C-alpha positions as CSV (number, residue, x, y, z in Angstrom):
1,X,40.1,6.9,9.3
2,X,39.9,10.3,7.6
3,X,38.7,13.2,9.8
4,X,35.7,13.9,7.5
5,X,34.6,10.3,7.6
6,X,35.0,10.1,11.4
7,X,32.9,13.3,11.7
8,X,30.2,11.8,9.4
9,X,30.1,8.5,11.4
10,X,29.7,10.5,14.7
11,X,27.1,12.8,13.3
12,X,25.0,10.0,11.7
13,X,25.3,7.7,14.7
14,X,24.0,10.5,17.0
15,X,21.0,11.0,14.6
16,X,20.4,7.2,14.4
17,X,20.3,7.0,18.2
18,X,17.8,9.8,18.3
19,X,15.6,7.7,16.0
20,X,16.1,4.4,17.8
21,X,17.3,5.2,21.4
22,X,20.2,3.2,22.8
23,X,19.4,0.2,20.6
24,X,19.0,1.2,16.9
25,X,15.7,-0.1,15.5
26,X,15.6,-3.2,13.3
27,X,14.6,-1.1,10.4
28,X,15.8,2.5,10.5
29,X,14.4,3.4,7.1
30,X,11.0,1.8,7.7
31,X,10.6,3.8,10.9
32,X,12.1,6.9,9.4
33,X,10.2,7.1,6.1
34,X,7.3,4.5,6.5
35,X,7.9,3.9,2.8
36,X,10.6,1.3,2.3
37,X,10.8,-1.9,4.4
38,X,14.6,-2.2,5.1
39,X,16.3,-3.6,8.1
40,X,20.1,-3.2,8.7
41,X,19.9,-5.4,11.8
42,X,18.3,-8.4,10.0
43,X,19.7,-7.4,6.6
44,X,16.5,-7.7,4.5
45,X,14.5,-5.6,2.1
46,X,10.8,-6.4,1.8
47,X,9.0,-5.5,-1.4
48,X,5.4,-5.0,-0.3
49,X,3.0,-5.8,-3.2
50,X,-0.6,-4.9,-2.6
51,X,-3.2,-7.6,-1.9
52,X,-0.6,-10.2,-0.8
53,X,-0.8,-10.1,3.0
54,X,1.9,-7.5,3.2
55,X,0.3,-5.7,6.1
56,X,0.4,-8.9,8.2
57,X,4.0,-9.5,7.3
58,X,5.0,-5.9,8.0
59,X,3.4,-6.2,11.5
60,X,5.6,-9.2,12.3
61,X,8.7,-7.6,10.8
62,X,8.2,-4.4,12.8
63,X,7.8,-6.3,16.0
64,X,11.1,-8.2,15.8
65,X,13.5,-7.6,18.7
66,X,16.0,-4.9,18.0
67,X,19.2,-6.2,16.5
68,X,22.2,-3.9,16.0
69,X,23.3,-3.8,12.4
70,X,26.4,-2.5,10.8
71,X,27.0,1.2,11.5
72,X,28.3,1.6,8.0
73,X,25.1,0.1,6.6
74,X,23.0,2.4,8.8
75,X,25.0,5.4,7.6
76,X,24.6,4.4,3.9
77,X,20.8,3.9,4.4
78,X,20.4,7.1,6.3
79,X,22.4,9.1,3.8
80,X,20.4,7.6,0.9
81,X,17.2,8.5,2.6
82,X,18.4,12.0,3.1
83,X,19.6,12.3,-0.4
84,X,16.3,11.1,-1.9
85,X,14.1,12.9,0.7
86,X,12.1,14.8,-1.9
87,X,11.5,11.6,-4.0
88,X,10.6,9.7,-0.9
89,X,7.8,12.1,-0.1
90,X,6.2,11.1,-3.3
91,X,6.8,7.4,-2.7
92,X,4.5,4.9,-1.0
93,X,5.0,1.9,1.2
94,X,4.5,-0.2,-2.0
95,X,7.8,0.9,-3.6
96,X,9.0,-1.4,-6.4
97,X,12.2,-3.4,-6.2
98,X,13.9,-1.4,-8.9
99,X,13.0,1.9,-7.2
100,X,14.5,0.7,-3.9
101,X,17.6,-0.6,-5.6
102,X,18.1,2.7,-7.4
103,X,17.7,4.7,-4.1
104,X,19.8,2.4,-1.9
105,X,22.5,1.5,-4.4
106,X,24.0,-1.9,-5.3
107,X,26.1,-2.2,-2.1
108,X,23.0,-2.5,0.1
109,X,20.8,-4.2,-2.5
110,X,23.3,-7.0,-3.2
111,X,24.2,-7.5,0.5
112,X,20.7,-7.8,1.8
113,X,18.1,-10.6,1.4
114,X,15.3,-9.2,-0.8
115,X,11.9,-10.8,-1.0
116,X,8.3,-10.2,-2.1
117,X,5.0,-12.0,-2.2
118,X,2.6,-12.4,-5.1
119,X,-1.0,-13.6,-5.5
120,X,-3.1,-15.4,-8.1
121,X,-3.9,-12.6,-10.6
122,X,-7.5,-13.6,-11.1
123,X,-8.0,-13.5,-7.3
124,X,-6.0,-10.2,-7.0
125,X,-8.3,-8.5,-9.5
126,X,-11.4,-9.5,-7.6
127,X,-9.8,-8.3,-4.4
128,X,-8.9,-5.0,-6.1
129,X,-12.5,-4.6,-7.3
130,X,-13.8,-4.8,-3.7
131,X,-11.1,-2.5,-2.4
132,X,-12.1,0.3,-4.8
133,X,-15.8,-0.2,-4.1
134,X,-15.5,-0.5,-0.3
135,X,-12.3,1.2,0.9
136,X,-11.0,3.7,-1.6
137,X,-13.6,6.4,-0.6
138,X,-11.7,6.8,2.7
139,X,-8.9,8.5,0.8
140,X,-9.7,12.1,-0.4
141,X,-7.4,11.8,-3.5
142,X,-9.3,8.7,-4.7
143,X,-12.8,10.1,-4.5
144,X,-13.1,11.1,-8.1
145,X,-12.1,7.6,-9.3
146,X,-14.2,6.0,-6.6
147,X,-17.3,7.8,-7.9
148,X,-16.5,6.3,-11.4
149,X,-16.2,2.8,-10.0
150,X,-18.7,2.6,-7.2
151,X,-21.7,1.5,-9.3
152,X,-19.8,-0.7,-11.7
153,X,-20.4,-4.4,-12.1
154,X,-17.3,-6.6,-12.1
155,X,-17.2,-6.9,-15.9
156,X,-17.5,-3.1,-16.2
157,X,-14.7,-2.7,-13.7
158,X,-12.5,-5.1,-15.5
159,X,-12.8,-3.1,-18.7
160,X,-12.3,0.3,-17.1
161,X,-9.0,2.1,-16.7
162,X,-9.0,1.3,-13.0
163,X,-9.6,-2.4,-13.4
164,X,-7.2,-2.6,-16.3
165,X,-4.2,-0.8,-14.8
166,X,-4.4,-0.8,-11.0
167,X,-3.6,-3.2,-8.1
168,X,-5.5,-1.4,-5.4
169,X,-4.2,2.2,-5.6
170,X,-1.0,1.4,-7.5
171,X,-0.9,2.0,-11.2
172,X,1.1,-1.1,-12.1
173,X,1.0,-4.9,-12.2
174,X,2.6,-7.4,-9.9
175,X,5.4,-8.4,-12.2
176,X,6.6,-4.8,-12.3
177,X,7.2,-4.9,-8.6
178,X,9.9,-7.6,-8.7
179,X,11.5,-7.0,-12.1
180,X,13.9,-4.6,-13.7
181,X,13.4,-2.7,-17.0
182,X,14.4,-5.9,-19.0
183,X,11.9,-8.1,-17.1
184,X,14.6,-9.8,-15.1
185,X,13.5,-10.9,-11.6
186,X,15.7,-8.9,-9.2
187,X,14.6,-10.1,-5.8
188,X,16.1,-13.2,-4.0
189,X,12.8,-14.9,-3.1
190,X,9.3,-14.6,-4.4
191,X,6.7,-16.2,-2.0
192,X,3.1,-16.9,-2.9
193,X,0.0,-15.8,-1.0
194,X,-1.4,-19.3,-1.6
195,X,1.4,-20.8,0.4
196,X,1.8,-17.9,2.8
197,X,2.6,-19.6,6.0
198,X,5.2,-22.0,4.5
199,X,6.9,-19.3,2.5
200,X,7.0,-16.8,5.3
201,X,8.7,-19.4,7.5
202,X,11.3,-19.6,4.7
203,X,11.8,-15.8,4.9
204,X,12.2,-15.9,8.7
205,X,14.7,-18.7,8.4
206,X,16.7,-16.6,5.9
207,X,17.0,-13.7,8.3
208,X,17.7,-15.8,11.4
209,X,14.3,-15.6,13.1
210,X,12.3,-18.5,14.7
211,X,8.9,-19.1,13.3
212,X,6.3,-16.5,14.2
213,X,2.5,-16.8,13.6
214,X,1.2,-14.3,11.1
215,X,-1.7,-12.1,12.2
216,X,-4.4,-11.3,9.7
217,X,-4.5,-7.5,9.0
218,X,-6.6,-5.6,6.5
219,X,-8.5,-8.8,6.0
220,X,-11.4,-8.4,3.6
221,X,-14.9,-9.5,4.4
222,X,-15.8,-13.0,3.2
223,X,-16.9,-13.2,-0.4
224,X,-17.6,-15.7,-3.1
225,X,-14.7,-17.7,-4.6
226,X,-13.0,-15.5,-7.2
227,X,-13.8,-17.9,-10.0
228,X,-17.5,-17.2,-9.8
229,X,-16.9,-13.6,-10.8
230,X,-15.5,-14.5,-14.3
231,X,-17.0,-15.2,-17.7
232,X,-14.7,-17.0,-20.1
233,X,-14.0,-13.6,-21.8
234,X,-13.1,-11.9,-18.5
235,X,-10.9,-14.8,-17.5
236,X,-8.9,-14.5,-20.8
237,X,-8.7,-10.7,-20.3
238,X,-6.9,-11.1,-17.0
239,X,-4.7,-13.9,-18.5
240,X,-3.6,-11.5,-21.2
241,X,-3.0,-8.6,-18.9
242,X,-1.0,-10.6,-16.3
243,X,0.6,-13.0,-18.7
244,X,4.2,-12.4,-17.4
245,X,3.5,-13.4,-13.8
246,X,1.1,-16.2,-14.8
247,X,3.7,-17.8,-17.1
248,X,6.7,-17.2,-14.8
249,X,5.1,-18.6,-11.6
250,X,2.7,-21.2,-13.1
251,X,-0.6,-19.7,-12.0
252,X,-3.8,-21.3,-13.1
253,X,-7.4,-20.0,-13.1
């Protein structure tokens, strides 16, 4: 091994030990940046789409027993985090698949099991409506938009810029989280909120973990069934806006 590479391995391994102690953590990048959910030990990348029980899954994934991964993988992940440090400061835990792939490179992306969870778009919009009215005011940088939304009816919200273009605080739609610039799905597995327990068991099996019960985190207060919020016109509006994910994954109102 070349001297420069040996020096890099030694330097990086020391830094990784400082992060994770004698046993490197199951997700160096998740602990280091709190943005991207990547585990070199379990070899997965989790795309956390808002409103799809991602906080509950993250809680389980963070609590997995430490598993030592490839030192080379750790070095690549660490160096990519360092290389993209300024960009990561502007990133959020809800990074899109194409953003993570661009930051981590094809070597990590193609080697690791990548997955995400989606949710019925009509249900997602109702949940987003309640998030803006009940939770967004906790964040200083959302106060201006919260003040625009707080007194809106659901129909008014749906026709507003916030209702039209946001999933919670993210200016995007669900399909954009899991696709590339040509609308190709680029993750290995897409689970559904509606079959959460079954699909999460599939995820755990893929990464070599026995079944673990999912806790419910960030659970919203009980509300009426999402269908009761919609007029025929409002239903069609969401169908048009989320047509890609509805058609691709067979969602029905």
